[in-house]
C-alpha positions as CSV (number, residue, x, y, z in Angstrom):
1,M,-36.5,-82.0,-73.2
2,K,-40.3,-82.5,-73.0
3,K,-42.3,-80.5,-70.5
4,L,-42.1,-82.2,-67.1
5,P,-45.1,-82.9,-65.0
6,K,-45.9,-80.1,-62.6
7,E,-45.3,-82.3,-59.5
8,Y,-41.7,-83.0,-60.6
9,L,-41.0,-79.4,-61.3
10,L,-42.2,-78.6,-57.8
11,L,-39.7,-81.3,-56.5
12,K,-36.9,-79.6,-58.5
13,Q,-37.8,-76.2,-56.9
14,L,-38.2,-77.8,-53.5
15,N,-34.8,-79.5,-53.7
16,T,-33.1,-76.1,-54.5
17,I,-34.9,-74.3,-51.7
18,I,-34.1,-77.0,-49.2
19,Q,-30.4,-76.6,-50.0
20,A,-30.8,-72.8,-49.6
21,Y,-32.5,-73.3,-46.3
22,F,-29.6,-75.1,-44.8
23,K,-27.1,-72.6,-46.2
24,S,-29.1,-69.5,-45.2
25,T,-29.9,-70.7,-41.7
26,R,-26.5,-72.3,-41.2
27,K,-28.2,-75.3,-39.7
28,T,-26.0,-78.3,-39.1
29,E,-28.5,-80.6,-37.4
30,I,-31.5,-82.5,-38.7
31,S,-34.7,-80.6,-39.5
32,N,-38.2,-81.9,-39.6
33,L,-41.1,-81.4,-42.0
34,S,-42.6,-78.5,-40.0
35,E,-39.4,-76.6,-40.1
36,I,-39.0,-77.0,-43.8
37,Y,-42.7,-75.9,-44.3
38,D,-42.2,-72.8,-42.2
39,Y,-39.3,-71.9,-44.4
40,I,-41.1,-72.4,-47.8
41,R,-44.7,-71.4,-46.9
42,T,-44.3,-67.7,-47.9
43,K,-42.2,-68.4,-51.0
44,E,-43.2,-68.8,-54.6
45,P,-44.6,-71.2,-55.8
46,F,-45.1,-73.0,-52.5
47,K,-47.4,-70.5,-50.8
48,D,-50.1,-71.1,-53.4
49,E,-49.4,-74.9,-53.9
50,F,-49.3,-75.7,-50.2
51,P,-51.5,-73.2,-48.3
52,T,-51.3,-75.5,-45.2
53,S,-48.8,-77.9,-43.8
54,I,-51.3,-80.7,-44.4
55,D,-51.2,-80.0,-48.2
56,F,-47.4,-80.1,-48.1
57,S,-47.4,-83.3,-46.1
58,R,-49.8,-84.9,-48.6
59,F,-47.6,-83.9,-51.5
60,M,-44.5,-85.3,-49.9
61,R,-46.3,-88.6,-49.1
62,K,-47.5,-88.9,-52.7
63,M,-44.0,-88.3,-54.1
64,H,-42.6,-90.9,-51.7
65,Q,-45.2,-93.4,-52.6
66,D,-44.5,-92.8,-56.3
67,K,-40.8,-93.8,-55.6
68,V,-39.3,-90.5,-56.7
69,L,-38.9,-88.3,-53.7
70,L,-35.9,-89.9,-52.1
71,Q,-34.2,-90.2,-55.5
72,L,-34.6,-86.4,-56.2
73,I,-34.1,-85.0,-52.7
74,P,-31.2,-87.1,-51.4
75,N,-30.8,-85.4,-48.0
76,C,-34.3,-86.5,-46.9
77,S,-35.4,-89.6,-45.1
78,V,-38.8,-90.9,-44.1
79,D,-40.0,-93.2,-41.4
80,T,-43.2,-94.9,-42.6
81,S,-43.6,-97.3,-39.7
82,I,-46.8,-95.4,-38.6
83,H,-48.9,-95.4,-41.8
84,H,-51.0,-92.4,-41.0
85,H,-48.1,-90.3,-39.7
86,Y,-44.9,-90.3,-41.7
87,K,-41.9,-88.9,-39.9
88,W,-39.6,-86.8,-42.1
89,K,-36.0,-85.8,-41.6
90,F,-33.9,-83.4,-43.6
91,Y,-30.2,-82.9,-43.1
92,P,-27.5,-80.7,-44.6
93,Q,-26.3,-81.8,-48.1
94,D,-22.6,-81.8,-47.0
95,T,-23.3,-84.6,-44.5
96,I,-23.6,-87.0,-47.4
97,S,-21.1,-87.8,-50.1
98,S,-21.6,-89.3,-53.6
99,D,-18.2,-90.9,-53.9
100,N,-16.2,-91.1,-50.7
101,A,-16.9,-94.5,-49.2
102,P,-14.6,-97.6,-49.2
103,L,-17.3,-99.7,-50.9
104,P,-15.6,-102.0,-53.5
105,E,-15.1,-105.6,-52.4
106,K,-13.0,-108.3,-54.1
107,T,-15.2,-110.6,-56.2
108,V,-14.8,-113.4,-58.6
109,L,-14.7,-112.9,-62.4
110,A,-18.0,-113.5,-64.1
111,K,-18.8,-114.3,-67.7
112,G,-21.2,-112.7,-70.1
113,S,-20.7,-109.0,-69.3
114,E,-20.7,-106.5,-72.1
115,M,-20.2,-102.7,-72.3
116,G,-22.2,-100.3,-74.4
117,N,-21.3,-97.1,-72.7
118,I,-21.2,-93.4,-73.5
119,F,-19.0,-90.6,-72.0
120,S,-16.2,-93.1,-71.7
121,K,-13.7,-90.5,-70.5
122,N,-15.6,-90.5,-67.2
123,L,-15.1,-94.2,-66.6
124,Q,-12.6,-94.3,-63.8
125,H,-13.3,-97.4,-61.7
126,E,-12.6,-101.0,-63.0
127,A,-14.9,-103.8,-62.0
128,S,-13.7,-107.4,-61.4
129,N,-14.3,-108.3,-65.1
130,G,-12.4,-105.4,-66.5
131,V,-15.4,-103.2,-67.3
132,K,-15.0,-99.6,-66.2
133,V,-17.8,-97.6,-64.4
134,R,-18.2,-94.1,-63.2
135,S,-18.3,-94.2,-59.4
136,K,-17.4,-96.3,-56.4
137,Q,-21.1,-96.9,-55.8
138,E,-21.6,-98.3,-59.3
139,L,-18.5,-100.4,-58.8
140,Y,-19.9,-101.9,-55.7
141,I,-23.2,-102.7,-57.4
142,Y,-21.4,-104.2,-60.4
143,N,-19.0,-106.4,-58.4
144,R,-21.9,-107.7,-56.3
145,L,-23.9,-108.6,-59.4
146,L,-20.9,-110.3,-60.9
147,T,-20.8,-112.9,-58.1
148,F,-23.8,-114.6,-59.6
149,E,-22.8,-116.5,-62.8
150,F,-26.4,-116.8,-64.0
151,L,-26.8,-113.0,-64.2
152,R,-25.9,-111.4,-67.5
153,I,-25.0,-107.7,-66.8
154,T,-24.5,-105.0,-69.3
155,Y,-23.3,-101.5,-68.4
156,E,-25.0,-98.6,-70.1
157,K,-26.7,-100.6,-72.8
158,A,-29.1,-98.6,-74.9
159,L,-32.8,-99.1,-74.2
160,I,-35.1,-97.9,-77.0
161,A,-38.8,-97.4,-76.5
162,R,-41.3,-94.9,-78.0
163,C,-38.7,-93.8,-80.5
164,Q,-36.4,-92.6,-77.6
165,E,-33.1,-94.0,-76.5
166,R,-31.9,-94.1,-72.8
167,Y,-29.0,-95.8,-71.1
168,P,-29.8,-97.6,-67.8
169,D,-26.8,-97.9,-65.6
170,F,-27.2,-101.7,-65.5
171,T,-29.3,-104.0,-67.6
172,I,-29.5,-107.3,-65.8
173,A,-30.9,-110.5,-67.3
174,N,-31.5,-113.4,-64.9
175,M,-30.8,-116.4,-67.1
176,K,-32.8,-118.7,-64.8
177,T,-36.0,-116.8,-64.7
178,K,-35.5,-115.0,-68.0
179,N,-36.5,-111.7,-66.3
180,V,-34.7,-108.5,-67.2
181,F,-34.1,-105.7,-64.8
182,Y,-32.9,-102.1,-65.1
183,W,-30.9,-100.5,-62.4
184,E,-30.4,-96.8,-62.1
185,H,-28.0,-95.4,-59.5
186,F,-28.3,-91.6,-59.1
187,G,-25.5,-89.3,-58.1
188,M,-25.7,-86.0,-56.3
189,F,-28.0,-83.3,-57.6
190,E,-26.6,-79.8,-58.1
191,S,-28.9,-76.8,-58.7
192,N,-26.5,-75.3,-61.2
193,N,-26.6,-78.1,-63.8
194,D,-29.2,-80.1,-65.7
195,Y,-28.6,-83.5,-64.0
196,F,-31.7,-83.1,-61.9
197,D,-33.8,-82.4,-65.0
198,R,-32.4,-85.4,-66.9
199,T,-33.1,-87.6,-63.9
200,I,-36.7,-86.6,-63.6
201,E,-37.1,-86.9,-67.4
202,K,-35.7,-90.5,-67.1
203,L,-38.1,-91.4,-64.3
204,V,-41.1,-90.0,-66.3
205,W,-39.9,-92.0,-69.3
206,Y,-39.7,-95.3,-67.4
207,R,-43.2,-94.7,-66.1
208,A,-44.5,-93.9,-69.6
209,I,-43.1,-97.2,-71.0
210,S,-44.6,-99.1,-68.1
211,I,-41.3,-100.1,-66.4
212,T,-42.3,-99.9,-62.8
213,S,-40.4,-100.1,-59.5
214,I,-39.2,-103.5,-58.2
215,E,-40.9,-102.6,-55.0
216,D,-44.2,-102.9,-56.8
217,G,-43.3,-106.1,-58.5
218,G,-41.8,-104.3,-61.5
219,R,-38.3,-104.4,-63.1
220,L,-36.8,-101.0,-62.2
221,I,-34.3,-100.5,-59.4
222,L,-33.5,-97.1,-58.1
223,T,-30.6,-96.4,-55.6
224,Q,-28.8,-93.5,-54.2
225,Y,-25.9,-93.3,-51.7
226,N,-26.5,-91.8,-48.3
227,N,-24.1,-93.9,-46.1
228,D,-22.3,-97.2,-46.3
229,A,-24.8,-99.2,-44.2
230,Q,-27.9,-98.0,-46.0
231,F,-26.4,-98.4,-49.4
232,K,-25.1,-101.9,-48.9
233,Y,-28.4,-102.9,-47.4
234,D,-30.3,-101.6,-50.4
235,V,-28.0,-103.2,-52.9
236,N,-28.2,-106.6,-51.3
237,R,-31.9,-106.4,-50.8
238,Y,-32.5,-105.6,-54.5
239,I,-30.1,-108.3,-55.6
240,D,-32.1,-110.8,-53.5
241,K,-35.2,-109.7,-55.5
242,I,-33.4,-110.1,-58.8
243,I,-32.2,-113.6,-58.1
244,E,-35.2,-115.0,-56.4
245,E,-36.9,-117.9,-58.1
246,E,-40.5,-117.4,-59.3
């Protein structure tokens, strides 16, 4: 794996220490940014990187604006309704689950779906067209996409750029607008494996090949499960963007 940008390495370390914070303090309620900063301010490498709470806040704001923070630290949420004063919330990791929600819904069978997957032994959930996916959340995304006959959906199709090969969870072609979108749904990050590293590397790679977030008018969709209501809202909102006429 190529050397990751410093800011992403900081995010990785921050994710680990936030999980340690909740375990060591045995906190079961929501914490704010000040409480997290008080915990990290004397620890390496944060005491040098963020000498003041303002420095820490600016870093968090930038990572959020770059559309990576909430993908890499799942037990974090941010209220941006006041532009000059973001409100941050952090909550214990065990209050969210990556695969425990009754999400799948019955949908009609759609045409034109293919499968070019890897790690097939982990495919446990069958979509309405017979294609198997890894999680209930991916199943929900897939079945919702399949309700639109003019969308051509491929699960884990190879995407090759800059002599590298990656496998987006979903490659979605809108046959009306001829636009192609890439959808990544991230699972839970664990500090004892390399999933976090692979996720960051993937995000860096998308940026390097100029595939930007759909929020900025681009073609990349990033989702992660926190709860049913939030997840379904995000999925439907992004699908609306995929199917909208130009």
